[in-house]
N, CA, C and O atoms as a CHARMM CRD file, in Angstrom:
* protein
*
  396
    1    1 MET  N    108.69800 113.38100  89.18000 PROA 1      0.00000
    2    1 MET  CA   108.99800 112.01800  88.81700 PROA 1      0.00000
    3    1 MET  C    108.26200 111.09100  89.79000 PROA 1      0.00000
    4    1 MET  O    108.41500 111.22900  91.00400 PROA 1      0.00000
    5    2 THR  N    107.47200 110.15700  89.27600 PROA 2      0.00000
    6    2 THR  CA   106.71300 109.22400  90.09300 PROA 2      0.00000
    7    2 THR  C    107.64300 108.20800  90.75400 PROA 2      0.00000
    8    2 THR  O    108.60800 107.74500  90.14600 PROA 2      0.00000
    9    3 ILE  N    107.34000 107.86800  92.00800 PROA 3      0.00000
   10    3 ILE  CA   108.08200 106.82800  92.70800 PROA 3      0.00000
   11    3 ILE  C    107.10400 105.68900  93.00600 PROA 3      0.00000
   12    3 ILE  O    105.96000 105.92000  93.39600 PROA 3      0.00000
   13    4 GLU  N    107.57500 104.46800  92.81700 PROA 4      0.00000
   14    4 GLU  CA   106.73000 103.29800  93.02700 PROA 4      0.00000
   15    4 GLU  C    107.50700 102.24000  93.79900 PROA 4      0.00000
   16    4 GLU  O    108.71000 102.06600  93.60300 PROA 4      0.00000
   17    5 MET  N    106.80000 101.53700  94.68100 PROA 5      0.00000
   18    5 MET  CA   107.39900 100.45300  95.45100 PROA 5      0.00000
   19    5 MET  C    106.67100  99.15400  95.12500 PROA 5      0.00000
   20    5 MET  O    105.44400  99.11400  95.03100 PROA 5      0.00000
   21    6 LEU  N    107.45100  98.10200  94.95800 PROA 6      0.00000
   22    6 LEU  CA   106.92100  96.74900  94.80600 PROA 6      0.00000
   23    6 LEU  C    107.07800  96.07900  96.16200 PROA 6      0.00000
   24    6 LEU  O    108.19100  95.95000  96.67200 PROA 6      0.00000
   25    7 VAL  N    105.95300  95.65100  96.74900 PROA 7      0.00000
   26    7 VAL  CA   105.93600  95.19100  98.13500 PROA 7      0.00000
   27    7 VAL  C    105.32900  93.79700  98.21900 PROA 7      0.00000
   28    7 VAL  O    104.33100  93.50400  97.56000 PROA 7      0.00000
   29    8 GLY  N    105.94200  92.93700  99.03700 PROA 8      0.00000
   30    8 GLY  CA   105.38900  91.63200  99.35400 PROA 8      0.00000
   31    8 GLY  C    104.99900  91.59200 100.82000 PROA 8      0.00000
   32    8 GLY  O    105.74600  92.06100 101.67800 PROA 8      0.00000
   33    9 LEU  N    103.84300  91.04000 101.10600 PROA 9      0.00000
   34    9 LEU  CA   103.36200  90.93400 102.48000 PROA 9      0.00000
   35    9 LEU  C    103.02600  89.49300 102.82100 PROA 9      0.00000
   36    9 LEU  O    102.77000  88.66900 101.94300 PROA 9      0.00000
   37   10 ASN  N    103.03400  89.21200 104.10400 PROA 10     0.00000
   38   10 ASN  CA   102.45700  87.99000 104.63600 PROA 10     0.00000
   39   10 ASN  C    101.21500  88.42300 105.41000 PROA 10     0.00000
   40   10 ASN  O    101.29600  88.76500 106.58900 PROA 10     0.00000
   41   11 VAL  N    100.06600  88.40500 104.73400 PROA 11     0.00000
   42   11 VAL  CA    98.80300  88.82700 105.33700 PROA 11     0.00000
   43   11 VAL  C     98.23900  87.64400 106.12100 PROA 11     0.00000
   44   11 VAL  O     98.02400  86.56500 105.56900 PROA 11     0.00000
   45   12 THR  N     98.00500  87.86200 107.40500 PROA 12     0.00000
   46   12 THR  CA    97.50500  86.79500 108.26800 PROA 12     0.00000
   47   12 THR  C     96.01500  86.92000 108.56400 PROA 12     0.00000
   48   12 THR  O     95.38900  85.95200 108.99800 PROA 12     0.00000
   49   13 ASP  N     95.43900  88.10100 108.33400 PROA 13     0.00000
   50   13 ASP  CA    94.00300  88.30500 108.53500 PROA 13     0.00000
   51   13 ASP  C     93.47600  89.15100 107.37500 PROA 13     0.00000
   52   13 ASP  O     93.47600  90.38000 107.45600 PROA 13     0.00000
   53   14 PRO  N     93.03000  88.50600 106.30400 PROA 14     0.00000
   54   14 PRO  CA    92.60300  89.24800 105.11100 PROA 14     0.00000
   55   14 PRO  C     91.47700  90.25300 105.36200 PROA 14     0.00000
   56   14 PRO  O     91.46400  91.31800 104.74300 PROA 14     0.00000
   57   15 ALA  N     90.54200  89.94500 106.24500 PROA 15     0.00000
   58   15 ALA  CA    89.43100  90.87000 106.49800 PROA 15     0.00000
   59   15 ALA  C     89.92600  92.16000 107.15700 PROA 15     0.00000
   60   15 ALA  O     89.51700  93.25300 106.76700 PROA 15     0.00000
   61   16 VAL  N     90.79300  92.03600 108.14100 PROA 16     0.00000
   62   16 VAL  CA    91.33400  93.22500 108.80300 PROA 16     0.00000
   63   16 VAL  C     92.23900  93.98900 107.83900 PROA 16     0.00000
   64   16 VAL  O     92.23800  95.22000 107.83100 PROA 16     0.00000
   65   17 TYR  N     93.01000  93.26700 107.03000 PROA 17     0.00000
   66   17 TYR  CA    93.86000  93.93400 106.04300 PROA 17     0.00000
   67   17 TYR  C     93.00700  94.71800 105.04600 PROA 17     0.00000
   68   17 TYR  O     93.38700  95.81800 104.64700 PROA 17     0.00000
   69   18 GLN  N     91.86900  94.17100 104.64000 PROA 18     0.00000
   70   18 GLN  CA    90.98100  94.89600 103.72700 PROA 18     0.00000
   71   18 GLN  C     90.46100  96.17500 104.38500 PROA 18     0.00000
   72   18 GLN  O     90.32300  97.20400 103.72300 PROA 18     0.00000
   73   19 SER  N     90.17900  96.11100 105.65600 PROA 19     0.00000
   74   19 SER  CA    89.76300  97.32400 106.38600 PROA 19     0.00000
   75   19 SER  C     90.88000  98.36800 106.37700 PROA 19     0.00000
   76   19 SER  O     90.61500  99.56100 106.22900 PROA 19     0.00000
   77   20 TYR  N     92.11700  97.92300 106.53200 PROA 20     0.00000
   78   20 TYR  CA    93.27700  98.82100 106.44700 PROA 20     0.00000
   79   20 TYR  C     93.32300  99.50000 105.08900 PROA 20     0.00000
   80   20 TYR  O     93.46900 100.71900 104.99700 PROA 20     0.00000
   81   21 ARG  N     93.19600  98.69600 104.03000 PROA 21     0.00000
   82   21 ARG  CA    93.26600  99.26600 102.68100 PROA 21     0.00000
   83   21 ARG  C     92.17600 100.31300 102.46300 PROA 21     0.00000
   84   21 ARG  O     92.42800 101.34800 101.84500 PROA 21     0.00000
   85   22 GLN  N     90.98500 100.05700 102.95600 PROA 22     0.00000
   86   22 GLN  CA    89.90200 101.02700 102.81800 PROA 22     0.00000
   87   22 GLN  C     90.17200 102.27700 103.64700 PROA 22     0.00000
   88   22 GLN  O     89.91000 103.39300 103.19900 PROA 22     0.00000
   89   23 ALA  N     90.69100 102.09200 104.84400 PROA 23     0.00000
   90   23 ALA  CA    90.92900 103.22400 105.74500 PROA 23     0.00000
   91   23 ALA  C     92.04100 104.14600 105.26500 PROA 23     0.00000
   92   23 ALA  O     92.02000 105.34000 105.56600 PROA 23     0.00000
   93   24 ILE  N     93.02200 103.61200 104.51500 PROA 24     0.00000
   94   24 ILE  CA    94.12500 104.47600 104.08500 PROA 24     0.00000
   95   24 ILE  C     93.83500 105.22100 102.79000 PROA 24     0.00000
   96   24 ILE  O     94.60400 106.10200 102.40600 PROA 24     0.00000
   97   25 GLN  N     92.75700 104.89400 102.11800 PROA 25     0.00000
   98   25 GLN  CA    92.46200 105.51300 100.82400 PROA 25     0.00000
   99   25 GLN  C     92.47500 107.04600 100.86900 PROA 25     0.00000
  100   25 GLN  O     93.08400 107.66100  99.99400 PROA 25     0.00000
  101   26 PRO  N     91.83300 107.68400 101.84300 PROA 26     0.00000
  102   26 PRO  CA    91.88000 109.15700 101.87800 PROA 26     0.00000
  103   26 PRO  C     93.30100 109.71200 102.04300 PROA 26     0.00000
  104   26 PRO  O     93.62100 110.77000 101.50200 PROA 26     0.00000
  105   27 TYR  N     94.14400 109.00400 102.78600 PROA 27     0.00000
  106   27 TYR  CA    95.51900 109.46200 102.98700 PROA 27     0.00000
  107   27 TYR  C     96.33400 109.29100 101.70600 PROA 27     0.00000
  108   27 TYR  O     97.14100 110.15100 101.35400 PROA 27     0.00000
  109   28 LEU  N     96.11500 108.17600 101.01800 PROA 28     0.00000
  110   28 LEU  CA    96.78300 107.98900  99.72400 PROA 28     0.00000
  111   28 LEU  C     96.43100 109.13900  98.77900 PROA 28     0.00000
  112   28 LEU  O     97.30800 109.72900  98.14800 PROA 28     0.00000
  113   29 GLU  N     95.14400 109.44500  98.69300 PROA 29     0.00000
  114   29 GLU  CA    94.70300 110.52200  97.80300 PROA 29     0.00000
  115   29 GLU  C     95.30100 111.85900  98.21600 PROA 29     0.00000
  116   29 GLU  O     95.68400 112.66200  97.36500 PROA 29     0.00000
  117   30 ARG  N     95.38000 112.09900  99.52300 PROA 30     0.00000
  118   30 ARG  CA    95.94700 113.35700 100.03600 PROA 30     0.00000
  119   30 ARG  C     97.38100 113.55300  99.55900 PROA 30     0.00000
  120   30 ARG  O     97.79600 114.67700  99.27800 PROA 30     0.00000
  121   31 TYR  N     98.14000 112.45900  99.46600 PROA 31     0.00000
  122   31 TYR  CA    99.55100 112.54100  99.09800 PROA 31     0.00000
  123   31 TYR  C     99.82300 112.11600  97.65900 PROA 31     0.00000
  124   31 TYR  O    100.97100 111.84500  97.30400 PROA 31     0.00000
  125   32 GLY  N     98.79200 112.05400  96.83000 PROA 32     0.00000
  126   32 GLY  CA    98.97400 111.72400  95.41900 PROA 32     0.00000
  127   32 GLY  C     99.39500 110.29000  95.18600 PROA 32     0.00000
  128   32 GLY  O    100.13800 109.99900  94.24800 PROA 32     0.00000
  129   33 GLY  N     98.92100 109.39000  96.03900 PROA 33     0.00000
  130   33 GLY  CA    99.31800 107.99100  95.93600 PROA 33     0.00000
  131   33 GLY  C     98.18800 107.07700  95.51700 PROA 33     0.00000
  132   33 GLY  O     97.02800 107.48000  95.43300 PROA 33     0.00000
  133   34 GLY  N     98.55900 105.83300  95.25600 PROA 34     0.00000
  134   34 GLY  CA    97.57000 104.82000  94.90500 PROA 34     0.00000
  135   34 GLY  C     98.25100 103.48600  94.65400 PROA 34     0.00000
  136   34 GLY  O     99.46600 103.34800  94.79300 PROA 34     0.00000
  137   35 PHE  N     97.44600 102.52100  94.28700 PROA 35     0.00000
  138   35 PHE  CA    97.93800 101.18100  93.96500 PROA 35     0.00000
  139   35 PHE  C     97.81800 100.94800  92.46700 PROA 35     0.00000
  140   35 PHE  O     96.78100 101.24100  91.87100 PROA 35     0.00000
  141   36 SER  N     98.88100 100.42000  91.85600 PROA 36     0.00000
  142   36 SER  CA    98.84900 100.09900  90.43100 PROA 36     0.00000
  143   36 SER  C     98.45000  98.64900  90.20000 PROA 36     0.00000
  144   36 SER  O     97.66600  98.35100  89.29900 PROA 36     0.00000
  145   37 TYR  N     98.98600  97.75800  91.00700 PROA 37     0.00000
  146   37 TYR  CA    98.72600  96.32400  90.88700 PROA 37     0.00000
  147   37 TYR  C     98.55700  95.74600  92.27900 PROA 37     0.00000
  148   37 TYR  O     99.08900  96.27900  93.25200 PROA 37     0.00000
  149   38 ASP  N     97.80700  94.64600  92.36900 PROA 38     0.00000
  150   38 ASP  CA    97.58000  93.98900  93.64800 PROA 38     0.00000
  151   38 ASP  C     97.27100  92.51800  93.36900 PROA 38     0.00000
  152   38 ASP  O     96.34300  92.20800  92.62300 PROA 38     0.00000
  153   39 PHE  N     98.05000  91.61400  93.97100 PROA 39     0.00000
  154   39 PHE  CA    97.90000  90.18600  93.71800 PROA 39     0.00000
  155   39 PHE  C     97.87700  89.40100  95.01900 PROA 39     0.00000
  156   39 PHE  O     98.58700  89.73300  95.96800 PROA 39     0.00000
  157   40 ARG  N     97.06100  88.36200  95.05800 PROA 40     0.00000
  158   40 ARG  CA    97.17000  87.33500  96.09500 PROA 40     0.00000
  159   40 ARG  C     98.04500  86.24500  95.50000 PROA 40     0.00000
  160   40 ARG  O     97.83400  85.82700  94.36100 PROA 40     0.00000
  161   41 ILE  N     99.01800  85.78600  96.26000 PROA 41     0.00000
  162   41 ILE  CA   100.01300  84.84600  95.75200 PROA 41     0.00000
  163   41 ILE  C     99.82300  83.48300  96.41700 PROA 41     0.00000
  164   41 ILE  O     99.73600  83.38900  97.64200 PROA 41     0.00000
  165   42 ALA  N     99.75900  82.43400  95.60400 PROA 42     0.00000
  166   42 ALA  CA    99.61800  81.08000  96.13800 PROA 42     0.00000
  167   42 ALA  C    100.98000  80.43600  96.37800 PROA 42     0.00000
  168   42 ALA  O    101.18100  79.78300  97.40200 PROA 42     0.00000
  169   43 ASP  N    101.89900  80.60900  95.46300 PROA 43     0.00000
  170   43 ASP  CA   103.21400  79.97500  95.55900 PROA 43     0.00000
  171   43 ASP  C    104.31000  80.99200  95.28800 PROA 43     0.00000
  172   43 ASP  O    104.23300  81.75800  94.32800 PROA 43     0.00000
  173   44 VAL  N    105.32000  80.99600  96.12900 PROA 44     0.00000
  174   44 VAL  CA   106.51800  81.79300  95.89700 PROA 44     0.00000
  175   44 VAL  C    107.61400  80.80100  95.50700 PROA 44     0.00000
  176   44 VAL  O    108.00700  79.95000  96.30600 PROA 44     0.00000
  177   45 LEU  N    108.09400  80.91900  94.28800 PROA 45     0.00000
  178   45 LEU  CA   109.06600  79.96300  93.77300 PROA 45     0.00000
  179   45 LEU  C    110.49600  80.33200  94.12100 PROA 45     0.00000
  180   45 LEU  O    111.35400  79.45600  94.23400 PROA 45     0.00000
  181   46 LYS  N    110.76300  81.62300  94.29200 PROA 46     0.00000
  182   46 LYS  CA   112.10000  82.08400  94.65400 PROA 46     0.00000
  183   46 LYS  C    111.95400  83.38100  95.43600 PROA 46     0.00000
  184   46 LYS  O    111.13500  84.23300  95.09200 PROA 46     0.00000
  185   47 SER  N    112.74300  83.52500  96.47800 PROA 47     0.00000
  186   47 SER  CA   112.67900  84.72900  97.29800 PROA 47     0.00000
  187   47 SER  C    114.02700  84.95200  97.96800 PROA 47     0.00000
  188   47 SER  O    114.73300  83.99900  98.29700 PROA 47     0.00000
  189   48 ARG  N    114.37400  86.20800  98.16500 PROA 48     0.00000
  190   48 ARG  CA   115.61200  86.55300  98.86400 PROA 48     0.00000
  191   48 ARG  C    115.40200  86.65000 100.36800 PROA 48     0.00000
  192   48 ARG  O    116.34500  86.91900 101.11200 PROA 48     0.00000
  193   49 THR  N    114.18200  86.43400 100.81400 PROA 49     0.00000
  194   49 THR  CA   113.88600  86.53000 102.23400 PROA 49     0.00000
  195   49 THR  C    113.23800  85.24500 102.72200 PROA 49     0.00000
  196   49 THR  O    112.61500  84.51900 101.94700 PROA 49     0.00000
  197   50 ALA  N    113.38800  84.97200 103.99700 PROA 50     0.00000
  198   50 ALA  CA   112.72800  83.81000 104.58900 PROA 50     0.00000
  199   50 ALA  C    111.27600  84.12100 104.96300 PROA 50     0.00000
  200   50 ALA  O    110.49700  83.21500 105.25900 PROA 50     0.00000
  201   51 ALA  N    110.92300  85.40300 104.94700 PROA 51     0.00000
  202   51 ALA  CA   109.55800  85.80300 105.30600 PROA 51     0.00000
  203   51 ALA  C    108.57200  85.31000 104.24900 PROA 51     0.00000
  204   51 ALA  O    108.80200  85.49700 103.05400 PROA 51     0.00000
  205   52 PRO  N    107.48700  84.68800 104.67300 PROA 52     0.00000
  206   52 PRO  CA   106.47600  84.26000 103.70800 PROA 52     0.00000
  207   52 PRO  C    105.84300  85.46200 102.99900 PROA 52     0.00000
  208   52 PRO  O    105.73700  86.54600 103.57100 PROA 52     0.00000
  209   53 ILE  N    105.43200  85.25700 101.76300 PROA 53     0.00000
  210   53 ILE  CA   104.75500  86.30000 100.98100 PROA 53     0.00000
  211   53 ILE  C    103.50500  85.67500 100.37100 PROA 53     0.00000
  212   53 ILE  O    103.57700  84.66700  99.66900 PROA 53     0.00000
  213   54 ASN  N    102.34600  86.29700 100.65300 PROA 54     0.00000
  214   54 ASN  CA   101.10900  85.83500 100.04200 PROA 54     0.00000
  215   54 ASN  C    100.31800  86.96300  99.37800 PROA 54     0.00000
  216   54 ASN  O     99.21600  86.75400  98.87000 PROA 54     0.00000
  217   55 ARG  N    100.89700  88.15200  99.39300 PROA 55     0.00000
  218   55 ARG  CA   100.26200  89.31000  98.74500 PROA 55     0.00000
  219   55 ARG  C    101.37800  90.16800  98.17000 PROA 55     0.00000
  220   55 ARG  O    102.36600  90.43800  98.85300 PROA 55     0.00000
  221   56 VAL  N    101.23000  90.60000  96.91800 PROA 56     0.00000
  222   56 VAL  CA   102.20600  91.46500  96.25700 PROA 56     0.00000
  223   56 VAL  C    101.43900  92.61400  95.60800 PROA 56     0.00000
  224   56 VAL  O    100.40100  92.40500  94.98000 PROA 56     0.00000
  225   57 PHE  N    101.96300  93.83100  95.76700 PROA 57     0.00000
  226   57 PHE  CA   101.31100  94.99100  95.15200 PROA 57     0.00000
  227   57 PHE  C    102.34700  96.06300  94.84200 PROA 57     0.00000
  228   57 PHE  O    103.47200  96.03300  95.34100 PROA 57     0.00000
  229   58 THR  N    101.94000  96.99800  94.01300 PROA 58     0.00000
  230   58 THR  CA   102.73600  98.20300  93.78600 PROA 58     0.00000
  231   58 THR  C    101.95300  99.38800  94.34500 PROA 58     0.00000
  232   58 THR  O    100.74100  99.50000  94.15600 PROA 58     0.00000
  233   59 ILE  N    102.67000 100.26400  95.03200 PROA 59     0.00000
  234   59 ILE  CA   102.10300 101.49800  95.56100 PROA 59     0.00000
  235   59 ILE  C    102.93700 102.64900  95.00400 PROA 59     0.00000
  236   59 ILE  O    104.16600 102.58000  95.00300 PROA 59     0.00000
  237   60 TYR  N    102.27700 103.70100  94.53200 PROA 60     0.00000
  238   60 TYR  CA   102.99500 104.81200  93.90700 PROA 60     0.00000
  239   60 TYR  C    102.62200 106.13600  94.56200 PROA 60     0.00000
  240   60 TYR  O    101.57300 106.27900  95.19000 PROA 60     0.00000
  241   61 PHE  N    103.52600 107.09900  94.38800 PROA 61     0.00000
  242   61 PHE  CA   103.31100 108.48000  94.82100 PROA 61     0.00000
  243   61 PHE  C    103.89100 109.41000  93.77900 PROA 61     0.00000
  244   61 PHE  O    104.70100 108.99300  92.95000 PROA 61     0.00000
  245   62 THR  N    103.48500 110.66100  93.81400 PROA 62     0.00000
  246   62 THR  CA   103.95200 111.62700  92.81600 PROA 62     0.00000
  247   62 THR  C    105.45500 111.84400  92.89200 PROA 62     0.00000
  248   62 THR  O    106.09800 112.11800  91.87900 PROA 62     0.00000
  249   63 ASP  N    106.02100 111.72200  94.09600 PROA 63     0.00000
  250   63 ASP  CA   107.47100 111.87100  94.26200 PROA 63     0.00000
  251   63 ASP  C    107.86600 111.32300  95.63300 PROA 63     0.00000
  252   63 ASP  O    107.00400 110.94100  96.42500 PROA 63     0.00000
  253   64 LYS  N    109.15600 111.28600  95.90800 PROA 64     0.00000
  254   64 LYS  CA   109.65400 110.71200  97.16500 PROA 64     0.00000
  255   64 LYS  C    109.18700 111.51600  98.36900 PROA 64     0.00000
  256   64 LYS  O    108.92500 110.94400  99.42700 PROA 64     0.00000
  257   65 ALA  N    109.08100 112.81700  98.22600 PROA 65     0.00000
  258   65 ALA  CA   108.61800 113.64300  99.34400 PROA 65     0.00000
  259   65 ALA  C    107.18700 113.26800  99.73900 PROA 65     0.00000
  260   65 ALA  O    106.86300 113.22700 100.92600 PROA 65     0.00000
  261   66 ALA  N    106.33900 112.99700  98.76000 PROA 66     0.00000
  262   66 ALA  CA   104.96200 112.58900  99.03700 PROA 66     0.00000
  263   66 ALA  C    104.92900 111.21500  99.70200 PROA 66     0.00000
  264   66 ALA  O    104.16000 111.00000 100.63800 PROA 66     0.00000
  265   67 LEU  N    105.75500 110.28900  99.22700 PROA 67     0.00000
  266   67 LEU  CA   105.85600 108.95800  99.83700 PROA 67     0.00000
  267   67 LEU  C    106.25900 109.08200 101.30300 PROA 67     0.00000
  268   67 LEU  O    105.62300 108.49600 102.17800 PROA 67     0.00000
  269   68 ASP  N    107.31100 109.84200 101.56500 PROA 68     0.00000
  270   68 ASP  CA   107.79400 110.01800 102.93500 PROA 68     0.00000
  271   68 ASP  C    106.73800 110.68700 103.81500 PROA 68     0.00000
  272   68 ASP  O    106.55200 110.29600 104.96800 PROA 68     0.00000
  273   69 ALA  N    106.04700 111.69200 103.27700 PROA 69     0.00000
  274   69 ALA  CA   105.02000 112.39900 104.04100 PROA 69     0.00000
  275   69 ALA  C    103.85400 111.47900 104.37400 PROA 69     0.00000
  276   69 ALA  O    103.31800 111.54100 105.48100 PROA 69     0.00000
  277   70 PHE  N    103.45400 110.63000 103.43700 PROA 70     0.00000
  278   70 PHE  CA   102.37200 109.67800 103.67400 PROA 70     0.00000
  279   70 PHE  C    102.71900 108.75600 104.84200 PROA 70     0.00000
  280   70 PHE  O    101.94800 108.64000 105.79400 PROA 70     0.00000
  281   71 PHE  N    103.88100 108.10000 104.76800 PROA 71     0.00000
  282   71 PHE  CA   104.24800 107.13500 105.79600 PROA 71     0.00000
  283   71 PHE  C    104.52500 107.79500 107.14400 PROA 71     0.00000
  284   71 PHE  O    104.44700 107.12800 108.17600 PROA 71     0.00000
  285   72 ALA  N    104.84800 109.09500 107.15900 PROA 72     0.00000
  286   72 ALA  CA   105.11100 109.81600 108.41300 PROA 72     0.00000
  287   72 ALA  C    103.85600 110.45400 109.00100 PROA 72     0.00000
  288   72 ALA  O    103.87000 110.88100 110.15500 PROA 72     0.00000
  289   73 ASP  N    102.78300 110.52700 108.23900 PROA 73     0.00000
  290   73 ASP  CA   101.55600 111.18700 108.67600 PROA 73     0.00000
  291   73 ASP  C    101.03700 110.53800 109.97300 PROA 73     0.00000
  292   73 ASP  O    100.81500 109.32800 110.00000 PROA 73     0.00000
  293   74 PRO  N    100.84200 111.31500 111.03600 PROA 74     0.00000
  294   74 PRO  CA   100.38600 110.75200 112.30800 PROA 74     0.00000
  295   74 PRO  C     99.01900 110.06600 112.21300 PROA 74     0.00000
  296   74 PRO  O     98.78600 109.06300 112.88800 PROA 74     0.00000
  297   75 GLU  N     98.12200 110.59100 111.39100 PROA 75     0.00000
  298   75 GLU  CA    96.81600 109.95500 111.22200 PROA 75     0.00000
  299   75 GLU  C     96.96600 108.60600 110.51600 PROA 75     0.00000
  300   75 GLU  O     96.31400 107.63100 110.88700 PROA 75     0.00000
  301   76 TYR  N     97.82900 108.55500 109.49600 PROA 76     0.00000
  302   76 TYR  CA    98.09100 107.28000 108.83500 PROA 76     0.00000
  303   76 TYR  C     98.69400 106.29000 109.83000 PROA 76     0.00000
  304   76 TYR  O     98.33000 105.11400 109.82700 PROA 76     0.00000
  305   77 GLN  N     99.60000 106.74700 110.67200 PROA 77     0.00000
  306   77 GLN  CA   100.24400 105.87400 111.65000 PROA 77     0.00000
  307   77 GLN  C     99.21500 105.23200 112.59200 PROA 77     0.00000
  308   77 GLN  O     99.36900 104.07700 112.98800 PROA 77     0.00000
  309   78 GLN  N     98.17500 105.98200 112.94600 PROA 78     0.00000
  310   78 GLN  CA    97.11500 105.43500 113.79000 PROA 78     0.00000
  311   78 GLN  C     96.35400 104.33100 113.06700 PROA 78     0.00000
  312   78 GLN  O     96.04900 103.29200 113.65300 PROA 78     0.00000
  313   79 VAL  N     96.05000 104.55700 111.79600 PROA 79     0.00000
  314   79 VAL  CA    95.36000 103.54000 110.99200 PROA 79     0.00000
  315   79 VAL  C     96.24600 102.30900 110.84900 PROA 79     0.00000
  316   79 VAL  O     95.77200 101.17800 110.96600 PROA 79     0.00000
  317   80 LYS  N     97.52200 102.52900 110.59900 PROA 80     0.00000
  318   80 LYS  CA    98.46200 101.41800 110.45800 PROA 80     0.00000
  319   80 LYS  C     98.48300 100.57700 111.73000 PROA 80     0.00000
  320   80 LYS  O     98.43100  99.34800 111.67500 PROA 80     0.00000
  321   81 GLN  N     98.56000 101.24700 112.86800 PROA 81     0.00000
  322   81 GLN  CA    98.61300 100.53100 114.14000 PROA 81     0.00000
  323   81 GLN  C     97.31600  99.75200 114.37500 PROA 81     0.00000
  324   81 GLN  O     97.35200  98.62200 114.86300 PROA 81     0.00000
  325   82 ARG  N     96.19400 100.34000 114.03700 PROA 82     0.00000
  326   82 ARG  CA    94.89700  99.70100 114.29100 PROA 82     0.00000
  327   82 ARG  C     94.65000  98.48200 113.40400 PROA 82     0.00000
  328   82 ARG  O     94.13600  97.46600 113.87100 PROA 82     0.00000
  329   83 TYR  N     95.01900  98.58400 112.11300 PROA 83     0.00000
  330   83 TYR  CA    94.67900  97.52400 111.16200 PROA 83     0.00000
  331   83 TYR  C     95.88600  96.73600 110.64500 PROA 83     0.00000
  332   83 TYR  O     95.90900  95.50700 110.71400 PROA 83     0.00000
  333   84 PHE  N     96.87800  97.44600 110.13200 PROA 84     0.00000
  334   84 PHE  CA    98.00000  96.78200 109.46400 PROA 84     0.00000
  335   84 PHE  C     98.76000  95.87500 110.42500 PROA 84     0.00000
  336   84 PHE  O     99.02800  94.71400 110.11700 PROA 84     0.00000
  337   85 GLU  N     99.09900  96.40900 111.57500 PROA 85     0.00000
  338   85 GLU  CA    99.89900  95.63900 112.52100 PROA 85     0.00000
  339   85 GLU  C     99.14800  94.42400 113.06700 PROA 85     0.00000
  340   85 GLU  O     99.76400  93.48600 113.57300 PROA 85     0.00000
  341   86 GLN  N     97.81900  94.44400 112.96200 PROA 86     0.00000
  342   86 GLN  CA    97.00500  93.31600 113.42000 PROA 86     0.00000
  343   86 GLN  C     96.80900  92.26200 112.33400 PROA 86     0.00000
  344   86 GLN  O     96.37400  91.14800 112.62400 PROA 86     0.00000
  345   87 SER  N     97.12500  92.60500 111.09400 PROA 87     0.00000
  346   87 SER  CA    96.78200  91.71500 109.98100 PROA 87     0.00000
  347   87 SER  C     97.95100  91.28800 109.11300 PROA 87     0.00000
  348   87 SER  O     97.78500  90.44500 108.23100 PROA 87     0.00000
  349   88 VAL  N     99.13400  91.85100 109.34500 PROA 88     0.00000
  350   88 VAL  CA   100.29500  91.54200 108.50500 PROA 88     0.00000
  351   88 VAL  C    101.45900  91.11700 109.40300 PROA 88     0.00000
  352   88 VAL  O    101.86600  91.84500 110.30800 PROA 88     0.00000
  353   89 ALA  N    101.98200  89.92000 109.12800 PROA 89     0.00000
  354   89 ALA  CA   103.08500  89.39800 109.93600 PROA 89     0.00000
  355   89 ALA  C    104.45200  89.81500 109.40100 PROA 89     0.00000
  356   89 ALA  O    105.38500  90.01400 110.17800 PROA 89     0.00000
  357   90 ASP  N    104.57900  89.95100 108.06300 PROA 90     0.00000
  358   90 ASP  CA   105.87400  90.26800 107.45900 PROA 90     0.00000
  359   90 ASP  C    105.68500  91.21700 106.28200 PROA 90     0.00000
  360   90 ASP  O    104.70000  91.13400 105.54900 PROA 90     0.00000
  361   91 THR  N    106.64200  92.11600 106.11800 PROA 91     0.00000
  362   91 THR  CA   106.67100  93.03600 104.98400 PROA 91     0.00000
  363   91 THR  C    108.02200  92.93200 104.30900 PROA 91     0.00000
  364   91 THR  O    109.05900  92.98800 104.97000 PROA 91     0.00000
  365   92 THR  N    108.01400  92.78000 102.99400 PROA 92     0.00000
  366   92 THR  CA   109.24100  92.72300 102.21100 PROA 92     0.00000
  367   92 THR  C    109.16000  93.78500 101.11700 PROA 92     0.00000
  368   92 THR  O    108.29600  93.71200 100.24300 PROA 92     0.00000
  369   93 ILE  N    110.05500  94.77100 101.16100 PROA 93     0.00000
  370   93 ILE  CA   110.15600  95.74100 100.07100 PROA 93     0.00000
  371   93 ILE  C    111.01400  95.08600  98.99400 PROA 93     0.00000
  372   93 ILE  O    112.22100  94.90700  99.16000 PROA 93     0.00000
  373   94 ILE  N    110.36900  94.73500  97.89600 PROA 94     0.00000
  374   94 ILE  CA   111.07000  94.03200  96.82100 PROA 94     0.00000
  375   94 ILE  C    111.86900  95.01000  95.96300 PROA 94     0.00000
  376   94 ILE  O    113.00200  94.72200  95.57600 PROA 94     0.00000
  377   95 ALA  N    111.28300  96.15400  95.67000 PROA 95     0.00000
  378   95 ALA  CA   111.98000  97.15100  94.84600 PROA 95     0.00000
  379   95 ALA  C    111.32800  98.51400  95.01800 PROA 95     0.00000
  380   95 ALA  O    110.14000  98.61100  95.32500 PROA 95     0.00000
  381   96 THR  N    112.10500  99.55300  94.82200 PROA 96     0.00000
  382   96 THR  CA   111.62900 100.92700  94.75400 PROA 96     0.00000
  383   96 THR  C    112.26500 101.54800  93.51600 PROA 96     0.00000
  384   96 THR  O    113.47000 101.43000  93.29300 PROA 96     0.00000
  385   97 TYR  N    111.43300 102.21100  92.71700 PROA 97     0.00000
  386   97 TYR  CA   111.95700 102.78500  91.48200 PROA 97     0.00000
  387   97 TYR  C    111.19800 104.05300  91.12700 PROA 97     0.00000
  388   97 TYR  O    110.05900 104.26100  91.54500 PROA 97     0.00000
  389   98 GLU  N    111.86200 104.89100  90.34700 PROA 98     0.00000
  390   98 GLU  CA   111.27600 106.15200  89.87900 PROA 98     0.00000
  391   98 GLU  C    111.16700 106.11700  88.37300 PROA 98     0.00000
  392   98 GLU  O    111.99000 105.51200  87.68500 PROA 98     0.00000
  393   99 TYR  N    110.13900 106.77600  87.87400 PROA 99     0.00000
  394   99 TYR  CA   109.96400 106.88200  86.42000 PROA 99     0.00000
  395   99 TYR  C    109.26700 108.15300  86.05800 PROA 99     0.00000
  396   99 TYR  O    109.03300 108.41500  84.87800 PROA 99     0.00000
């Protein structure tokens, strides 16, 4: 059963964030993951969080075990620290669902 997360970010450095997205591609493929949708957001009309959101995307994996393994992967963690933490101020998990 596929698992997918709908995520909102506050991207503060788009160029570094793009480098992050490129760098994680091999890890996504390793764990059967990918992106279904990706949007830059100009206006947020309603939100349950005070954190700003300017990017929304869906990320999927073949199952929850693959999702957990991806985010726990030590090599992925190094990429996250190098790029993601330098380019994203806030992360909001909007929803997680299986289908």
